[in-house]
C-alpha positions in Angstrom: 116.4 -79.9 13.2 116.9 -83.6 13.0 117.0 -85.7 16.2 119.6 -88.0 14.5 123.1 -87.7 16.0 126.1 -87.9 13.7 127.8 -90.4 15.9 126.5 -93.7 14.6 123.1 -92.2 13.7 121.7 -92.9 17.2 118.4 -91.0 17.8 118.2 -88.7 20.7 115.8 -89.8 23.4 114.5 -88.6 26.8 117.5 -90.5 28.3 119.9 -88.4 26.3 118.3 -85.2 27.7 118.6 -86.6 31.2 122.2 -87.6 30.5 123.0 -84.2 29.3 121.4 -82.6 32.3 123.3 -85.0 34.6 126.6 -84.3 33.0 126.0 -80.6 33.3 125.2 -81.0 37.0 128.5 -82.8 37.5 130.3 -79.8 36.2 128.1 -77.0 37.6 127.8 -78.4 41.2 131.6 -78.1 42.0 131.9 -74.9 39.9 129.1 -73.1 41.7 130.4 -74.4 45.0 133.9 -73.3 44.3 132.7 -69.8 43.3 130.6 -69.8 46.5 127.5 -69.0 44.4 125.6 -71.8 46.1 125.7 -73.1 49.7 128.1 -76.1 50.0 125.5 -78.7 50.8 123.3 -77.7 47.8 126.3 -77.6 45.4 127.3 -81.1 46.6 123.8 -82.5 46.3 123.7 -81.2 42.7 127.0 -82.8 42.0 126.1 -86.1 43.6 122.7 -86.4 41.9 124.3 -85.5 38.6 127.0 -88.1 39.1 124.6 -90.9 39.9 122.3 -90.1 37.0 125.4 -89.9 34.7 126.5 -93.4 35.7 123.0 -94.7 34.9 122.8 -92.9 31.6 126.4 -93.9 30.8 125.7 -97.6 31.4 122.7 -97.2 29.0 125.0 -95.6 26.4 127.3 -98.7 26.6 124.4 -101.0 26.3 123.1 -99.2 23.3 126.5 -99.2 21.7 126.9 -102.9 22.3 123.6 -103.4 20.4 125.0 -101.5 17.5 122.8 -98.4 18.0 125.7 -96.0 18.3 126.2 -93.2 20.8 123.8 -90.3 21.1 125.3 -87.1 22.4 123.5 -86.9 25.7 124.4 -90.4 26.7 128.0 -89.9 25.6 128.3 -86.8 27.8 126.8 -88.8 30.7 129.3 -91.6 30.1 132.2 -89.2 30.4 130.7 -87.4 33.4 130.0 -90.7 35.1 133.6 -91.8 34.6 134.8 -88.5 36.1 132.4 -88.9 39.0 133.6 -92.4 39.8 137.3 -91.5 39.5 136.8 -88.4 41.6 135.2 -90.4 44.4 138.0 -92.9 44.3 140.6 -90.2 44.5 138.8 -88.6 47.4 139.7 -91.6 49.5 137.7 -93.7 51.9 136.9 -93.4 55.5 134.6 -94.6 58.3 131.1 -93.1 58.9 132.6 -90.8 61.5 133.6 -87.1 61.1 135.4 -86.3 64.4 139.1 -87.2 64.9 141.8 -86.2 67.4 145.4 -86.9 68.3 144.4 -87.7 71.9 141.6 -90.2 72.4 141.9 -90.1 76.2 141.8 -86.3 76.5 140.7 -84.7 73.2 140.8 -80.9 72.9 137.5 -79.4 73.8 135.7 -76.9 71.5 134.9 -73.7 73.3 134.6 -70.8 70.8 133.0 -73.2 68.2 130.1 -73.9 70.5 129.1 -70.2 70.4 128.9 -70.0 66.6 125.4 -70.0 65.0 126.3 -72.8 62.7 126.9 -75.1 65.7 123.8 -74.2 67.6 122.2 -77.3 69.1 125.0 -79.5 67.8 126.6 -82.0 70.1 130.3 -81.1 70.1 131.4 -83.9 72.5 133.9 -86.5 71.5 132.2 -89.8 72.1 133.4 -93.3 72.9 132.0 -94.4 69.5 134.3 -91.9 67.8 137.3 -93.2 69.8 136.6 -96.8 68.9 136.3 -96.0 65.2 139.5 -94.0 65.2 141.4 -96.9 67.0 140.3 -99.1 64.1 141.0 -96.8 61.2 143.8 -94.5 62.3 145.6 -96.0 65.3 148.8 -94.1 64.6 147.2 -90.6 64.8 149.1 -89.1 67.8 150.2 -85.8 69.4 153.3 -84.0 68.2 156.1 -83.6 70.7 158.3 -80.6 70.4 161.5 -80.0 72.4 160.7 -76.3 73.0 158.9 -74.6 75.8 155.2 -74.0 75.6 155.3 -70.3 74.7 157.5 -71.0 71.7 155.4 -74.1 70.7 152.2 -72.0 70.9 153.8 -69.4 68.7 154.7 -72.0 66.1 151.3 -73.7 66.3 149.5 -70.4 65.8 151.7 -69.4 62.9 151.1 -72.8 61.2 147.4 -72.5 61.7 147.3 -69.1 60.2 149.3 -70.3 57.2 147.2 -73.3 56.4 145.3 -73.0 53.1 141.6 -72.4 53.6 141.9 -72.0 57.4 140.7 -69.1 59.4 141.9 -68.7 63.0 138.8 -67.5 64.9 140.0 -67.8 68.5 143.2 -68.0 70.4 144.2 -68.0 74.1 147.9 -68.1 74.8 147.3 -68.5 78.6 145.6 -71.8 78.1 147.6 -72.7 75.0 144.4 -73.2 72.9 143.6 -72.2 69.3 140.4 -72.7 67.3 140.0 -72.4 63.5 137.5 -73.0 60.8 138.8 -75.0 57.9 136.9 -74.7 54.6 137.1 -77.4 51.9 138.6 -76.0 48.7 135.9 -77.0 46.2 132.5 -77.0 47.8 133.3 -74.8 50.7 132.1 -77.0 53.6 133.2 -75.6 56.9 134.8 -77.8 59.6 135.9 -76.9 63.1 139.5 -77.4 64.3 140.8 -77.2 67.9 144.5 -77.1 68.8 145.9 -77.4 72.3 149.5 -76.8 73.4 150.7 -77.8 76.8 153.8 -78.8 78.7 155.3 -82.3 78.4 158.0 -82.3 80.9 160.9 -80.4 79.4 159.1 -79.8 76.1 155.7 -79.3 74.7 152.8 -81.5 73.4 150.5 -80.4 70.6 147.1 -82.0 70.2 144.6 -81.4 67.4 141.0 -82.2 66.9 139.1 -81.8 63.6 135.3 -82.1 63.3 133.1 -81.8 60.3 129.9 -79.9 60.5 128.1 -81.8 57.7 127.7 -85.4 56.9 128.2 -88.6 58.9 131.5 -89.6 57.2 134.3 -87.4 55.9 136.2 -89.6 53.4 139.3 -89.3 55.5 139.3 -85.4 55.3 139.8 -84.7 59.0 142.5 -87.3 59.5 144.4 -85.8 56.5 143.9 -82.3 57.8 145.3 -83.1 61.2 148.4 -84.8 59.7 149.0 -82.0 57.2 148.8 -79.4 60.0 151.2 -81.3 62.3 153.6 -81.8 59.4 153.8 -78.0 59.0 154.3 -77.5 62.7 157.0 -80.1 62.8 158.7 -78.5 59.9 158.5 -74.9 61.3 159.4 -75.7 64.9 
């Protein structure tokens, strides 16, 4: 079998094999994560490493093409995978290096059931002043939802909305204290995050506060902020 590629006659090199492997990782990482074949963190690491190597091999492909040496298959695959990787990261949004957000910076909902889970053993679940300062800078408009219904009705709506959220599992509820906790799973890789919801009286109506905290990573690319807003939008629509 010849090592010559039909696209411009570019010879296959070790970089092509790396590029092909990298491109495969960009596809297999999310796929194996989505199928829950691999743990979320491992699947994401495969995807991330493949993406970075694809960018490097893709740049090499462009340099080789500029020199008139054509495109070899591996570097071509890496170029396409690298472009997909960059576009996907851009579409995922940006965010601060913080992964804990709430609608109430002065009195955030406290995790109770989540602290008993093995996945959170030895994790600090406190909402710190550093988190609050970061949120004030990035998401100053994130606020509680006010409902003009009594607490029992608001709790019923809040619980129903939580149960109906895609990739959410309600794991604890206490109507007496107006508190709900859930685990939210990211759709592709399957990362699990903790969500706390609190419903309490606000004069003649009710006030709903939410807190969403990632279990993995220092930053969340805006995922927790988006999750809180999406949930409150559902509650507001169903009230």
